[in-house]
PyMOL commands that place a pseudoatom at each C-alpha (Angstrom):
pseudoatom trace, name=CA, resn=MET, resi=1, chain=A, elem=C, hetatm=0, pos=[-0.067, -0.081, -0.013]
pseudoatom trace, name=CA, resn=ALA, resi=2, chain=A, elem=C, hetatm=0, pos=[1.473, 3.179, -0.993]
pseudoatom trace, name=CA, resn=ILE, resi=3, chain=A, elem=C, hetatm=0, pos=[1.493, 6.286, 1.231]
pseudoatom trace, name=CA, resn=ASP, resi=4, chain=A, elem=C, hetatm=0, pos=[1.105, 9.513, -0.639]
pseudoatom trace, name=CA, resn=LYS, resi=5, chain=A, elem=C, hetatm=0, pos=[1.183, 13.123, 0.282]
pseudoatom trace, name=CA, resn=ILE, resi=6, chain=A, elem=C, hetatm=0, pos=[2.735, 12.412, 3.675]
pseudoatom trace, name=CA, resn=SER, resi=7, chain=A, elem=C, hetatm=0, pos=[4.359, 15.851, 3.528]
pseudoatom trace, name=CA, resn=ASN, resi=8, chain=A, elem=C, hetatm=0, pos=[0.932, 17.476, 3.928]
pseudoatom trace, name=CA, resn=LEU, resi=9, chain=A, elem=C, hetatm=0, pos=[0.669, 15.993, 7.453]
pseudoatom trace, name=CA, resn=PRO, resi=10, chain=A, elem=C, hetatm=0, pos=[0.962, 18.722, 10.060]
pseudoatom trace, name=CA, resn=GLY, resi=11, chain=A, elem=C, hetatm=0, pos=[4.374, 18.782, 11.716]
pseudoatom trace, name=CA, resn=PHE, resi=12, chain=A, elem=C, hetatm=0, pos=[5.986, 16.660, 8.886]
pseudoatom trace, name=CA, resn=ASN, resi=13, chain=A, elem=C, hetatm=0, pos=[9.489, 17.987, 7.905]
pseudoatom trace, name=CA, resn=SER, resi=14, chain=A, elem=C, hetatm=0, pos=[11.726, 15.358, 6.380]
pseudoatom trace, name=CA, resn=GLN, resi=15, chain=A, elem=C, hetatm=0, pos=[14.606, 17.643, 6.349]
pseudoatom trace, name=CA, resn=ARG, resi=16, chain=A, elem=C, hetatm=0, pos=[15.361, 19.951, 9.300]
pseudoatom trace, name=CA, resn=SER, resi=17, chain=A, elem=C, hetatm=0, pos=[18.362, 22.029, 8.473]
pseudoatom trace, name=CA, resn=GLY, resi=18, chain=A, elem=C, hetatm=0, pos=[20.881, 22.762, 11.388]
pseudoatom trace, name=CA, resn=GLU, resi=19, chain=A, elem=C, hetatm=0, pos=[19.461, 20.148, 13.867]
pseudoatom trace, name=CA, resn=GLY, resi=20, chain=A, elem=C, hetatm=0, pos=[21.538, 17.292, 12.585]
pseudoatom trace, name=CA, resn=SER, resi=21, chain=A, elem=C, hetatm=0, pos=[18.193, 15.181, 12.505]
pseudoatom trace, name=CA, resn=GLN, resi=22, chain=A, elem=C, hetatm=0, pos=[17.765, 14.404, 9.076]
pseudoatom trace, name=CA, resn=VAL, resi=23, chain=A, elem=C, hetatm=0, pos=[16.426, 10.901, 8.058]
pseudoatom trace, name=CA, resn=GLN, resi=24, chain=A, elem=C, hetatm=0, pos=[17.391, 9.996, 4.487]
pseudoatom trace, name=CA, resn=VAL, resi=25, chain=A, elem=C, hetatm=0, pos=[15.235, 7.289, 2.709]
pseudoatom trace, name=CA, resn=SER, resi=26, chain=A, elem=C, hetatm=0, pos=[16.097, 6.156, -0.590]
pseudoatom trace, name=CA, resn=ARG, resi=27, chain=A, elem=C, hetatm=0, pos=[14.323, 3.537, -2.873]
pseudoatom trace, name=CA, resn=SER, resi=28, chain=A, elem=C, hetatm=0, pos=[14.741, 2.455, -6.411]
pseudoatom trace, name=CA, resn=GLU, resi=29, chain=A, elem=C, hetatm=0, pos=[11.853, 1.496, -8.534]
pseudoatom trace, name=CA, resn=PRO, resi=30, chain=A, elem=C, hetatm=0, pos=[11.391, -2.572, -8.791]
pseudoatom trace, name=CA, resn=THR, resi=31, chain=A, elem=C, hetatm=0, pos=[12.746, -4.293, -11.830]
pseudoatom trace, name=CA, resn=ARG, resi=32, chain=A, elem=C, hetatm=0, pos=[10.669, -6.242, -14.176]
pseudoatom trace, name=CA, resn=THR, resi=33, chain=A, elem=C, hetatm=0, pos=[11.682, -9.514, -12.494]
pseudoatom trace, name=CA, resn=GLN, resi=34, chain=A, elem=C, hetatm=0, pos=[10.886, -8.099, -9.085]
pseudoatom trace, name=CA, resn=GLU, resi=35, chain=A, elem=C, hetatm=0, pos=[7.432, -7.052, -10.095]
pseudoatom trace, name=CA, resn=GLU, resi=36, chain=A, elem=C, hetatm=0, pos=[6.761, -10.578, -11.831]
pseudoatom trace, name=CA, resn=THR, resi=37, chain=A, elem=C, hetatm=0, pos=[8.144, -12.543, -8.799]
pseudoatom trace, name=CA, resn=GLY, resi=38, chain=A, elem=C, hetatm=0, pos=[6.839, -10.333, -6.073]
pseudoatom trace, name=CA, resn=ARG, resi=39, chain=A, elem=C, hetatm=0, pos=[10.107, -10.156, -4.487]
pseudoatom trace, name=CA, resn=PRO, resi=40, chain=A, elem=C, hetatm=0, pos=[11.364, -7.017, -2.738]
pseudoatom trace, name=CA, resn=SER, resi=41, chain=A, elem=C, hetatm=0, pos=[13.981, -4.695, -3.795]
pseudoatom trace, name=CA, resn=SER, resi=42, chain=A, elem=C, hetatm=0, pos=[17.324, -5.328, -2.067]
pseudoatom trace, name=CA, resn=VAL, resi=43, chain=A, elem=C, hetatm=0, pos=[18.286, -1.759, -2.500]
pseudoatom trace, name=CA, resn=ASP, resi=44, chain=A, elem=C, hetatm=0, pos=[16.009, 0.199, -0.228]
pseudoatom trace, name=CA, resn=THR, resi=45, chain=A, elem=C, hetatm=0, pos=[18.049, 2.017, 2.466]
pseudoatom trace, name=CA, resn=ILE, resi=46, chain=A, elem=C, hetatm=0, pos=[17.503, 4.039, 5.523]
pseudoatom trace, name=CA, resn=SER, resi=47, chain=A, elem=C, hetatm=0, pos=[20.126, 6.469, 6.913]
pseudoatom trace, name=CA, resn=LEU, resi=48, chain=A, elem=C, hetatm=0, pos=[19.507, 7.738, 10.536]
pseudoatom trace, name=CA, resn=THR, resi=49, chain=A, elem=C, hetatm=0, pos=[21.528, 10.473, 12.221]
pseudoatom trace, name=CA, resn=ASP, resi=50, chain=A, elem=C, hetatm=0, pos=[23.120, 10.496, 15.675]
pseudoatom trace, name=CA, resn=THR, resi=51, chain=A, elem=C, hetatm=0, pos=[20.127, 12.161, 16.922]
pseudoatom trace, name=CA, resn=ALA, resi=52, chain=A, elem=C, hetatm=0, pos=[18.063, 9.195, 16.041]
pseudoatom trace, name=CA, resn=ALA, resi=53, chain=A, elem=C, hetatm=0, pos=[20.420, 7.076, 17.983]
pseudoatom trace, name=CA, resn=ARG, resi=54, chain=A, elem=C, hetatm=0, pos=[20.535, 9.315, 20.943]
pseudoatom trace, name=CA, resn=LEU, resi=55, chain=A, elem=C, hetatm=0, pos=[16.543, 9.362, 20.987]
pseudoatom trace, name=CA, resn=ARG, resi=56, chain=A, elem=C, hetatm=0, pos=[16.716, 5.524, 21.039]
pseudoatom trace, name=CA, resn=GLU, resi=57, chain=A, elem=C, hetatm=0, pos=[19.063, 5.500, 23.977]
pseudoatom trace, name=CA, resn=LEU, resi=58, chain=A, elem=C, hetatm=0, pos=[17.004, 7.968, 25.999]
pseudoatom trace, name=CA, resn=GLU, resi=59, chain=A, elem=C, hetatm=0, pos=[13.760, 5.664, 25.260]
pseudoatom trace, name=CA, resn=ASN, resi=60, chain=A, elem=C, hetatm=0, pos=[15.710, 2.667, 26.504]
pseudoatom trace, name=CA, resn=THR, resi=61, chain=A, elem=C, hetatm=0, pos=[16.830, 4.509, 29.658]
pseudoatom trace, name=CA, resn=LEU, resi=62, chain=A, elem=C, hetatm=0, pos=[13.336, 5.952, 30.288]
pseudoatom trace, name=CA, resn=SER, resi=63, chain=A, elem=C, hetatm=0, pos=[11.753, 2.408, 29.851]
pseudoatom trace, name=CA, resn=SER, resi=64, chain=A, elem=C, hetatm=0, pos=[14.219, 1.022, 32.486]
pseudoatom trace, name=CA, resn=LEU, resi=65, chain=A, elem=C, hetatm=0, pos=[12.906, 3.598, 35.146]
pseudoatom trace, name=CA, resn=PRO, resi=66, chain=A, elem=C, hetatm=0, pos=[10.369, 2.723, 37.732]
pseudoatom trace, name=CA, resn=VAL, resi=67, chain=A, elem=C, hetatm=0, pos=[6.842, 3.834, 36.898]
pseudoatom trace, name=CA, resn=VAL, resi=68, chain=A, elem=C, hetatm=0, pos=[6.118, 4.920, 40.570]
pseudoatom trace, name=CA, resn=ASP, resi=69, chain=A, elem=C, hetatm=0, pos=[8.182, 7.288, 42.806]
pseudoatom trace, name=CA, resn=ALA, resi=70, chain=A, elem=C, hetatm=0, pos=[8.788, 4.955, 45.706]
pseudoatom trace, name=CA, resn=GLN, resi=71, chain=A, elem=C, hetatm=0, pos=[9.887, 7.719, 48.140]
pseudoatom trace, name=CA, resn=ARG, resi=72, chain=A, elem=C, hetatm=0, pos=[6.945, 9.992, 47.336]
pseudoatom trace, name=CA, resn=LEU, resi=73, chain=A, elem=C, hetatm=0, pos=[4.541, 6.941, 47.619]
pseudoatom trace, name=CA, resn=GLU, resi=74, chain=A, elem=C, hetatm=0, pos=[6.105, 6.143, 51.091]
pseudoatom trace, name=CA, resn=ALA, resi=75, chain=A, elem=C, hetatm=0, pos=[5.589, 9.674, 52.258]
pseudoatom trace, name=CA, resn=ILE, resi=76, chain=A, elem=C, hetatm=0, pos=[1.922, 9.494, 51.303]
pseudoatom trace, name=CA, resn=GLN, resi=77, chain=A, elem=C, hetatm=0, pos=[1.449, 6.211, 52.919]
pseudoatom trace, name=CA, resn=LYS, resi=78, chain=A, elem=C, hetatm=0, pos=[2.954, 7.576, 56.234]
pseudoatom trace, name=CA, resn=ALA, resi=79, chain=A, elem=C, hetatm=0, pos=[0.764, 10.848, 56.006]
pseudoatom trace, name=CA, resn=VAL, resi=80, chain=A, elem=C, hetatm=0, pos=[-2.294, 8.715, 55.503]
pseudoatom trace, name=CA, resn=GLU, resi=81, chain=A, elem=C, hetatm=0, pos=[-1.344, 6.483, 58.436]
pseudoatom trace, name=CA, resn=ASN, resi=82, chain=A, elem=C, hetatm=0, pos=[-0.873, 9.336, 60.993]
pseudoatom trace, name=CA, resn=GLY, resi=83, chain=A, elem=C, hetatm=0, pos=[-3.641, 11.221, 59.721]
pseudoatom trace, name=CA, resn=SER, resi=84, chain=A, elem=C, hetatm=0, pos=[-1.784, 14.338, 58.317]
pseudoatom trace, name=CA, resn=TYR, resi=85, chain=A, elem=C, hetatm=0, pos=[-2.641, 13.647, 54.831]
pseudoatom trace, name=CA, resn=GLU, resi=86, chain=A, elem=C, hetatm=0, pos=[-5.015, 16.509, 53.305]
pseudoatom trace, name=CA, resn=VAL, resi=87, chain=A, elem=C, hetatm=0, pos=[-6.618, 16.559, 50.197]
pseudoatom trace, name=CA, resn=ASP, resi=88, chain=A, elem=C, hetatm=0, pos=[-6.578, 19.640, 48.182]
pseudoatom trace, name=CA, resn=ALA, resi=89, chain=A, elem=C, hetatm=0, pos=[-10.408, 19.453, 46.790]
pseudoatom trace, name=CA, resn=LYS, resi=90, chain=A, elem=C, hetatm=0, pos=[-9.874, 22.293, 44.340]
pseudoatom trace, name=CA, resn=ARG, resi=91, chain=A, elem=C, hetatm=0, pos=[-6.726, 20.906, 42.814]
pseudoatom trace, name=CA, resn=VAL, resi=92, chain=A, elem=C, hetatm=0, pos=[-8.490, 17.395, 42.429]
pseudoatom trace, name=CA, resn=ALA, resi=93, chain=A, elem=C, hetatm=0, pos=[-11.393, 19.058, 40.839]
pseudoatom trace, name=CA, resn=GLU, resi=94, chain=A, elem=C, hetatm=0, pos=[-9.172, 20.970, 38.250]
pseudoatom trace, name=CA, resn=LYS, resi=95, chain=A, elem=C, hetatm=0, pos=[-7.261, 17.834, 37.459]
pseudoatom trace, name=CA, resn=MET, resi=96, chain=A, elem=C, hetatm=0, pos=[-10.438, 15.992, 36.734]
pseudoatom trace, name=CA, resn=LEU, resi=97, chain=A, elem=C, hetatm=0, pos=[-11.894, 18.745, 34.607]
pseudoatom trace, name=CA, resn=ALA, resi=98, chain=A, elem=C, hetatm=0, pos=[-8.469, 18.774, 32.680]
pseudoatom trace, name=CA, resn=PHE, resi=99, chain=A, elem=C, hetatm=0, pos=[-8.535, 15.041, 32.114]
pseudoatom trace, name=CA, resn=GLU, resi=100, chain=A, elem=C, hetatm=0, pos=[-12.109, 15.240, 30.996]
pseudoatom trace, name=CA, resn=ALA, resi=101, chain=A, elem=C, hetatm=0, pos=[-11.331, 17.963, 28.560]
pseudoatom trace, name=CA, resn=ALA, resi=102, chain=A, elem=C, hetatm=0, pos=[-8.394, 15.881, 27.216]
pseudoatom trace, name=CA, resn=LEU, resi=103, chain=A, elem=C, hetatm=0, pos=[-10.556, 12.955, 26.738]
pseudoatom trace, name=CA, resn=THR, resi=104, chain=A, elem=C, hetatm=0, pos=[-13.056, 15.022, 24.689]
pseudoatom trace, name=CA, resn=ALA, resi=105, chain=A, elem=C, hetatm=0, pos=[-10.510, 16.854, 22.654]
pseudoatom trace, name=CA, resn=SER, resi=106, chain=A, elem=C, hetatm=0, pos=[-9.112, 13.672, 21.548]
pseudoatom trace, name=CA, resn=GLU, resi=107, chain=A, elem=C, hetatm=0, pos=[-12.260, 12.255, 20.190]
for i in range(1, 107): cmd.bond("trace and resi %d" % i, "trace and resi %d" % (i + 1))
show_as sticks, trace
zoom trace
């Protein structure tokens, strides 16, 4: 399936000058034999810059971090146990409204 007019998508920019974040993709048209046999071309290439590699490293680092802040969780548990934990109702309501707005905006 061909993807046409990908450059019309918002935020798409295949070449960003000065950032060192260019992704170069090249492809040659299939030969007659490849079209007849359905075998893929072996000359398709993708070249990623060091920025892509650094982003991959960052993604791997983030995926290894715990999802929960154990120290903060422990502090909240102690506050609940000793009765000193207070709920800011206004802040909770604001967060709930913001969450609801985000859900309706994504629909």
